[in-house]
N, C-alpha and C positions, 0 to 999 in steps of 0.2 A: 288254744294261746298260750307259750312256754309260760313257767313261772317268772322269767325275766321280766315279760312284758307285762303281767297281772300288776305291777308296782306302781303304775301310770294312772294315772286317770282317762277313761276311756271318753272319746270326742267324737262325731260327727264328722270333721276332717281327717282322721287318722288316718293315715295310708294305706293299705292295703297290702305293705308288706309284713303288716302287725295280723294279717286273716290268716287263720288256719288255712293250707292247701293251694295257698297264694306267695310260689316262691319266686327269686328272682325273675326266670324267666316267664311265670308267670303275671309276672309284674308288666313285664315290657308288651308281653300281647296286650293283656288289661287294656294297656295306654291306647292302643291302636284303636280299641273301642272307646277309646275317650272316658274309662272310668279309671282314675287314679285316688279317690278318697273313697273313704266307709259312704256315705253321702250321694256320691255318683254312683256307686253300687247297687243304693236300694230304690234308685231313679231310674234303674236300668232293667226294664221291668220285660216278660218274656214277648214275645213277638204272636205266637201260638203257644197252643197247649195241646197234649197227645191223652187222651180218657184209655187208661191203663188201670181202671179201677176197677173194671169189671171183667170176670175171671170166667171165662167160659169154658167148656168142654170143647177139644177137641174137633168133634166131631159137629160144631155149632161152629169151627174159624169157615169164615167167608174171604176170599183174594181179597187183598186190597185194603181191607180194614183194618184201620188198628187196632189189635188187640193183645189179651193177656192170658192164661193158659197154665195150668200146671199139669207135671208127669214124670216118670217117672224115667231116670236114662237105662233103656235095655241092648243099648250098642254105643261106640263109642270109638272115634280113632281120628289119626291120619292120613289121608289116600292122596295116593301121590299121580299126579296128572301129566306126567310128562319129568323131562330133563329140572325145569329151573319152578314147574308150578305142585302147587301141593296146597290140601283141604282140609280145614277140621268137620267130619260131619258125625253126630249126635243122632239118633233114632228113639226118641220121646213118645212113649206111649200115658194112655189113662183108660178108665175103662168105658169110654167110647170109640176110641179107636188109637191111630201113631200118625206121627209126622215126622219130620228129616228136618232138624237144624245145620246149619253151616255158615263156617265162617272159613272167607281164605284170605283175610288180614290178621297173624295171630302169632302168636308165643309157645310155640310146640308144649313147652312143658310144666307152663302157665296153665292152659287146657288142659292138660293130660291131669294136672291137679284139683282143677275145677269142675269138668266134668268127668265123674267118675260113674261106672254102672251101679244101678241101685239108686243113686240118689234121687230123693224127691226135688226138684226146683221148679220155679216160675220164669216166665218165658214174656216176652213183648217184643210185637214188633207186626210188621204187617207180614201174614202167610200169599204164595203164591206158586201157580199151578206146577209142575213138574213139564214142560215141553214133553219127556219121552215118554213118561209114562201116567201124565196126569196127575200121579198125588201129591199132596198137599206139602211145599215146604218152606221155611223161614229163612231169608237170610240173616247174618249178622243181626242176632236180636236183642238185647238187655236179659241179661238173667239175674238172679239170686238164688238162694237155698230158699225151699218151698217150705210150705207150711210143716211147724216141729218146732222139735227143740231150741232151733240154730236158725227156725225164718226171723229174718231183719224188716222188721214191721215201721222203722221207718227209712227205708229204700229210697232214695229221690228218684229213680229212674222205672220202677215198674211197681203193678197194685194199688196206682193212686192216680190223677188227675198231674199231667208231668212239664212243666214248666220247658219249652222249647226259644232260648237263649240266639240272638243275634251273635255270629262266635265269627271267629279269624284262624287262619288257616295257623295251624299248630297248639291251639288252644281246643282240646276237646270237651264235648257238649257236657260229658261225665262230673269233669271239673269243674266247671263251669257250673256247673249245680251246686257243685258242693261249696265252693268258696263263697256263691250265693245266699247259702242255706246257713254256713257260718255267719256271714256279715248279717243276716237278718235274726237270727238266735241271737248276736253277741251285741247286738245296738240297737234294733229296733225300738226296746222300751227307752231310747232317748230320744224317739223323736217327740216334739212339744206340737198341741194343734194350736192352729193359726186366726182358722177361717171363724169368724163369728158364729154363736151357737143358732140364732134367728138361720143362719142362712142351712147348716146341716141339716137342723129340724125341717126346714121350706122342703127341702131335697133328697128326705131322710139319706143323707152322705154318712156313712161310718167314719169314727175316729180316724183322724191321721196316719196311726201306729197301724191300727184294725187293716188300713186300706194298702198298705203295705205287704202287712205278713200274707194278706186276701191275696192279695193280685200277684206276689210270688208262689206262693203253695197251696192253694186253696182248697179246701178238701173235698173229700174223694163224693159228695152229695152236691157240688156245685154246678150246675146248668151249664154246659162245654159250649154251648150255643152264645150266650150270656159272654162267657169271656172269650170264644172266637170271635165275635164282633164289638169287643170292646165296651159291651152296654152293660158289664155286671158294677153293682153299683162302688162297688171299691175301683175300678179302673177309672169308671165316670168323676169320681170323686178327684183321683189323682189330675185327670185330663184339667177339670171344673177349676185345681187350685194353680195350675198352671197357667190358663190362660185368665184367670182372674187376677195374680200378682201383675202381669204386662198389663191388664187394662185395668188396674187400680194406678198403674203408676202413667197411663198417660191422662187418664182422668184427674191424677193429682196436676201433672204438669200444665194440664189445658186451665183448669181451676186458678192456677197461682198466676199464670200469663191473664187470667179475665181479672185478678182479682190488683195485683203490681204492677204490671204495665203498660202505660198509657203510651197512645202514637199521638199521631198529628193527623185530625178528621182531613180530607181531602175535599176541595169543592170539584166535580168530577163535569164531563161534558162541556168541557171549558173552546175557548178559544184554537186552541193549539188541537184539539182532538177534531173541530169540525175542518180547522185545514187540511188534518190530514185525511180523512175520510175523501175529502174532493181529489187529494190526489189517485189514490186509490183506481185501478181500473177495473175492477169486479165487484157484485155486492156479495156483504157477507152471507155467509149462511143462516138461516134460522138459529142453527145448535151456537153458531159465534155472538149473534146478537144476547141469545136468553145466557152464554156464557159470560160476556161481558153487563152483561145487566146485572149480575150477581155479582160481579168484581167491582163494579162502581158502586154497591149496596155497602158493600164491605169496605171498601177506602172513604166512603162519607163515617165510619165510625171511630172515635178517638179511643177505641180498641183495637189494637193492631193484626192487621191481614195476615193469615197463616192459612192457604189455600193451596192444598192440590190439583193440581187440572191434570186428568187424564184426557187423551185424546189421541187415537188411532193415528198408522203413520196417513200425513196428506188429510189433517182435517182442519189444518190452518191454523195453528198451535202460536205459529210464529206472528201475523197480526194482530193476537187478541194481545200477546207479551208486551209486542211494541206501544200498542193501543195504552197499558198500563203504565208503561214507561214513558209513554206522553204527559200520561196525567200525574205525573210527580210534579216532572218537569213545567206546567201548566200549575205546581202549586209551590214554584220556585225551591223544588227540594232537587238533590242530584239522585240518579236510579241507577242501579249497577245489573246486569246479567252474568252471571257465571256458569261457566259449560264445562265439561271432564276434560276437555282437549283442547291443544291448539289449535287442530283443523277445523272443529264445528265453533270453536270462539271467530277463527276467522272469516268462518263459513257466515254467521251471525252478524257479524261486523261489515262486510261487502253487502251481506243486503239490508241493511238498515242504513246502512251512513246515507245513500243517494236521499230515502226520506228527510232525516235531518238535515242535509243540505238544504234542502227547497226549503225548509223549516227555518235554517237560522239558528238550530241546534248545535254546540258544540260535542263532538264523539269521542272517545278513544277507543284503543285496541291495547288492553293489560294482561302479555305473558309472561313466563320467565324467559322469554328469548330475547336479543338484542342486548347495546352496550350496556353497562352502568353507567354512564351519562344518559343512553336513551330512557334506561328505564325511570332515573331518577329525576329526567325533566318532568316524566309522564305522571310519577308522583306529585311533584309541586301542582301541576296544573288541576290534579284531582283535590287533595289538600285544600289548593288558596278557592274552588268552588269553579274555577275557568272552564271544566270539563263539566258539562252534564248530562252524559250519558256513558257509563261506563261499562265494554263488554271485552269479559276477562277466563281466565283460568281461576285456577286454584292461587294461582299470585294475587286475587284481588283479599284473600284474606291472610295475610302476611303483616307479621307486624309491623313491617313499615310502613303498608300502606294506609292511610287514613284518609278521609273524605269529610269535605265540608260540612254535607247538611246531608246523608241519606239519607230519605225518603221511601223509596221501595229498591226491595231486592228479588231479582229474577233467579232462581238456580232452575236449569235445564236440565232433563237425561238425571233423574235425580239419586237414582239406586247409584250413580257412580260414585257418588260424595258418603261416608260416612256419616253418623246421625250428627258427629260433633264439629265437621268442614260447613255442614248446612247452619250449623246454628251459629258458627262462628258468623258468617257474612250477617246475618241476621244484628249480630251486635257491632259491627260497625258504622251502626249509625244512633242516634237515640233510642226511639224501639220501633225500627222498619217495618212497613207491612213488609209479607214474605210474599210470592209467589212460585211455590214450585210444582214443572211441570215434569211431566214425560209420557214417548211416543208408548213406552212401551206399558200396553194395558198388562193392568196388577189385580187378577184374583182377587174376588168380593174380600173374602178370609185372612186373604196377604196383607189387604189396605186396612182395615181393620185392626189386623197383629202391628204393622209398623207404623200407623201413619191415624191410630185413631184419636189422633190428639189433634187431629186437622178437619177444614169444612173440606170437602169435597165436590168438584165440578166436572161435570163428564163434556167434552167434543163429540159427538155422536152422528155427526150429518157428514159426508162427503162434499166439497162441492160439486155443481152439473156437471157431469159430459166428464168425468174419469173413467179410463176405459177400466175394464177386466184385467186382472194379470193371469196367464197360463203358466203354470209350475210343473215342471218337468225332472224325473230324476233319469241321470246317467251313471250309470256304473265304469269303471275306469276302461275296461273292452269296446264303451258304447261314446269315448269320449271323442272321437271325429266328426260321427251322431253332431254331438251338440253343438261345436264348433262349426259346420258344416251350415245346419241353421242361425248361428252368430252373422256368418258372413252372407247371410241372403238378406238378413236385414239392413247389412250398413250399404249393400249394394240401390237398399231403397232410400238410402242416405241417412240412415239414422246413427245411434252412436251408440255404446254397449262400457257397461263395467265389468270388467276381469277382478271379481276380489279376492285374493289369496290369504288366510289365517295370520293373524300373527299371533305368536304367546311369545310374551314377557322373556321368559326361562328361556328360550330358543331364538330369541331373535335374529342372532346374528346370520342361522342358519334358513330361517324362514326368510328373510332379505335376501338372502343366498337365492333360495327357493324361487321366491317374487320375480328377481332378476332374469334366473333362468325363464321363468312364465312369459314374460315380458322381450327378452331376446327371441324364444321360438315364435311368437307371433306376429315381431316387428320381421323379423330374417328368413322364417319359411312360412308361415301361415298366411301371413295378409301383409306380403311386400310390399304392395300397394296404394296400403291403408296406412297412413299415419296412427302411429300407437306410443303412446306416451305411459311411465313408471312417477307414481307416488307412491312417498312413505314418510317418516318421522324423521329421518334423518338430513331430511334437505333443508334445507333455507326459507322462513317466512318466508320473504319475495318469491321464491321458486313455486312454493307451494299454491300462493297465492296466485301465482302469473298461468298454471297450468291450468287452475280451478277455472281462471277467468277461459281459459282459452278452448276448457271442453264447453263451458257454456256458450262458446261463442261459435262451436260448429268447428274448430280450427284440430281437432284432435276427435278421434273416430273410436278409437279404441281407450279406454282410460284401465292402465292396472296399478290396483292399488293394494297397500301392505296395509296403512292405519286403516282407524274405524271411521268409514265414512257412512255409518246406516244413518245417517239424523243430519238435518240442517243444508241438504244439498239438494237445490232444482233443479234438471235438467230437462224439461219437455220434451227435449227431442232424443233425449236416451231411452230405448224402448227393451235393453238385452242386461239384465244382470246375470253374467254367466257366476258361480262362485268354487271355487278350488274349493278339494279335501271337506265339502262341507259337510261330513260327519263331524267336524273341529269347534262345529258355530254350536253353541245354541237354540234353541226355538226365539225366543226372542230375539236373539240377533240375526238370525234367518230370515224372520219379520221384519223386521229395519230395515234389513238391506231390500229385500225386495220392495220396500216401500219407497224407493229412489227411484224406481221404473214405473211407468203408467201415467206420467203426472200431464201427456201429453194428448191429443187427439187421438192417436198410433194403436193399435193393440199392441201388447206387451208381454213378455218373455223372461222368466225366471230359469234357468240351469243349473240343476245341482250336479255336482260332480262328486260323488263318494269315489276313493280312492283307495279304500284299505276294506278290507273283511268289518261289516257290522255288527256288532252285538242288539240280541233281540230289542233293549232299549233306544240303540241306532237306530233301527229301521220304524220304529213306531214315532220315533222322533221327525224323521226325513216324511217317513208316508204325513204326520201327521201336517206339514207344513205346505208338503202336494196338494193335500184333500179341502184344504180349508182357509181364505182369506181373512176368519172373524178373530180380529185379534184376543179378546178375551176370548173363545175358544181355545185357541192357541194357546194363550197364557197358566188357565186350568190345564191343558196335558201336558204343558211343559211342570209346574207345578208337580203334576204327578207321576209324574215321570223321571222328574231329578231332585223331588223332596224342596221343602222350603228352606235346607241349611246352604243351597247350591244356587236356588230360583235368582238370576239374575245379582249374585253376590252378597245374595242378605248376607252371608256371614260374616264376610267384611263388612257390612253397611252397619251396624249397628243392633242389629236382629236378635232379640235373646233368643237361644238355643231351645228350641221343643224337644225335652225327653220323651214326653210322655206324649203331649197332644199330637195329632195328625190334621194340619190346617183345612183337608179335603174333606175326611171323613169324620171330624167332628165340630163341622160349622155350629150346628145348633149350641152345644155347648158356649161353644166362642161367644155366640150372640147371647147369652144366658147368660155368661159372666161376664160379658160389657152393660147389661143390662143392671145387673145388681152389686158391679164395680163405681158406675156413675152415680148411682143413685147413695151409695154410702159414703162416696165424695160429697155430694151435696147436704147429705145429712150429718158427717163429719167432715169437713171441710182442711183439718190439719191432724185427724186422725187422736186424737186427743180423749177420745173417751176411754175408760178404764177397758172395756171391753174390746179395744180396737188395739192397744198397746203390743202386744205382742206381733198383730197383721204389722203395725208400721214397722217394727224391728227387723220381722220376717222380709219387705220391701225392699227396705237400705239394702240389708245384707246381700240380694238375690239380684237386685237391678237395681242398684244406686249407681254405680261406676257406669253401666252399659247405656242407662238411659237418660243421663245427665242430670239425676236427683238429690246429688250429694250437699248440696249447695240449698236447697230450699226442703228439703224433709226434716 
């Protein structure tokens, strides 16, 4: 650090521009890795480690094994390999043999000054066998001066266990290690302990500052196996603390709600519910009956229900939700159902309205479309209590929207709403009961992290008679085969969806592509069939009419750009063809596939991959082809994409995990949950002296993200 920079007081919030080795260009590159402050750097742990602590004889080297060795340079120089190619090669010898070391990317004058004849040096890398003569060679090894007066015992790259960090183009690992060492050496003494002593002793965790030091730069005698598997006590401690803070926030919120929030206890199984069940033309599944029993038990309490309902595609969540909505009406309360898109809200409205009409219940659709006068009239009817059930989008949580007596809020497809949006609907009533639904199976580890303050119910049974869906993957050159099979289904009177991806940043381009697909299908491939296009730019009335026509069988093929993966039930649709399947997440593909297979006929999902696939892309599409188990697919999606991107959780209020991994560290997650909830039970307001620093840390790290600012 320069003399100018020594004058100010150090802080973990210091930007990296003050760190030696982090110039303006590297600061920009570090920002790409989400490292902007000293604190960010301290928690940017190595993802693996190279054991270069054991120095071997050259004769002991094994091809492919990371190793360090020392030797004398007996020959060195640049070798020309044609007009524009060259390499720098040195022959290094010890008393057991010799090896060639080579660099293909190098500065000639720098290498000539560094690798000199007669010098003793230490080298680290993976030896390979030369195909020409079978001798050993090492390509681009790390190197430093060998044992002697000038030997650097502080080398970060050789002669020790070397940390390997995720990097980005333009940021060399050597430079990144140097920056990290300067951060740890210069700031780690400022790291304060906040975990209770009791927990540290129980699990034999090191202090926080020691854990950070050991995780970045472990001593030579550290077990490489423990480090590689993230089982070293230092790593486990840092993983635990990250989970612990999140679980503590969830426990704090849940306790606060239990103590301070009182809602209205409903009477359940009333006259409206009995009449509603008489209207149903089918029997409820065992799972639906069980879940409804759980919901009714929650609704009968004064403590507001806060329930997450998970159910795979087609398990019948809508009937469960409608029963809950009608229960609120049966208690002279209003009920609201909030959906993330207008199309989904419209479908819910159209599905629910016939039952409400038969039961004499007023229902309203509230979205952002319509004239100012129409929207004002809708708001008036909701605010004076004329409207009993409201179905809508985010328009339901706008400031102008006021309810007369909101008793229950149902939030559908919750992962598309941010945490604060979900909570906003709950503030529209005194303290309404809240039911959050998702057809996207959430891995247990993610559910514990995102919704640990909620109760969870599962719909895990399909209605009888549901047909299996065969899923096939076609590459661009086999597109005709997919459309031929689609045509065979329509010949038998079935209907088909053709879905084109829609990404907001390129909506105009994607819409044009969808129009091209629609025109090709209508004019060239299937001129004798009725093909229709539906997209978000159509007026609400047009969208509703198209969906009604499709449901009545007036449309053979529906080309869609808007998200239609949920809330649409067309029993006669037996084909789901997805263009550019590589552009969808696994959860989305699973949802789209769930739109078919709802009738008595065999159904088919055709995935068309239009671009060269990455390994991750192939893994995603193969996973959807092989499995129909929503939870297995969700686990695979989480493994491939990571918790930050799964279901858009990065935008949905989930705290970013810098150290922990939701799949690898599930046991520590569960352990942290037990400890956090036990601590809040013992010290609900975190007022005990030993928890003072913990309370400060919780406020600083998660106060904004998890809605704790007003209650901590």
